[in-house]
N, C-alpha and C positions, 0 to 999 in steps of 0.2 A: 583762370586757374589760380589767381592770387589768393582766392578764398581758401584753397586747399593748403596754402603755405602757412596759414595761421592754425596752429595746433589746437588752440582753444575752440575755434569755430568747428574744426573737424570733429573734435570730441563731442561738442554740443550737437552737431549734426547727427552723429551716430546715436547719441542718447535720444534725441527727438524721433529719429527714424525708428529706433527699436521700440520706443513707447508707442508710436503710431501703429506699428505692426501688432504689438501686443494687444492694444485696444481693439484693433480689427478682429483679432481672434476672439477676444472676450465678447465683442459685439455679436459675432456669429454664434457663440455658445449661449449667450443670454437670449438672443432672438429665438434660437431653436427651442430653448426651455419655455419661453413665454408662449410660443406658438403651440407647443405640445400640450399646454394646459388651458388653451382656449383663447389666447390673444390672437391678434391678426396684425399683419404688416401694414403700416400706414403709408410708407414710401411706395408710390405706384411703380417706380422703376424696379425696386427690389422685389415687390410683390409679383411683377411680371416675370422677373428672373426666377423666382421660386416656382411659379406656375409652369414655366417652360423647361426648367432645368431640374426640378425636383430637389433631391438632396444635394445635388452638385451645384446649387446656387452659390455656395461659399467659394467655389473655385474662382470665378471671375472677380468676386469682391476682394478676395485676398490677393489675387494677382494684381489688381488695380492698386491696392494699398501697398504692395511690395514695390511696384513701379514708382509710386510717389515717394516711398522711403528711399529708393535708390537715387531719385533726383535730389533729395535732401542731402544725401551723403556725397553725391557727385559735385554739388555746388553749395557748400554750407556757408551761405552769406547771412548777414544779420537779418535782412528782410525775410528770407525764406524760413529761417529758424523761428523768427517771431511769429510769422503767419502760421506755421505748423504747430507751434506751441499753443496758439489759440485754438487751432483745429483739434489738438489733443484734448484740450479742456472741454470743447464741445462734445467730442466723441466719448469722453468719460462720463458726461452727463447722460448721453444716450444709453450707454451701457448700464449706468446706475438705474435709469428709468426702466430699462428692460428687466433688470433683476427685481426691482420693486414690484412691477406688474406680475412677473412670473411667481414671485413669492406670495403675493396677495391672492392670485388665482389658485395657487397650490394649497394654501393653508386656510384661506378665509372664504372661498367661494363654494 
C-alpha cells in the first residue's frame, strides 16, 4: 500500500487508467465502424466473441479493460504505470489503424 501514499503515482495511475479505458471505448467504436464497411476482425479471440455475443461483444472487452484499469489505480507503482503506458501506446496504434481502415473502406472502396 506504500504506492498509494505517493500522490504523484496515484495521479499517474488514474491518468493511465482513464486513458486505457478511453482507448478501449475508441477501439470498440473504430472496430464497429470498420466492420460495418467491410473489414473483418483479425484477432481470433475477439472474432469468436463477436460471433457468439453479437453486438454485446463490447461488454466483456470493456469489463476486462475496466478491471485492468482498476488494478492500475489500486496499485499505482512505477512498473505498472510504465507497462500500461506502453500498452496505451500500442492500443492507440490499433485504434488509429482501425480508423484508417474504416475511412479507406468508406471513401475509397
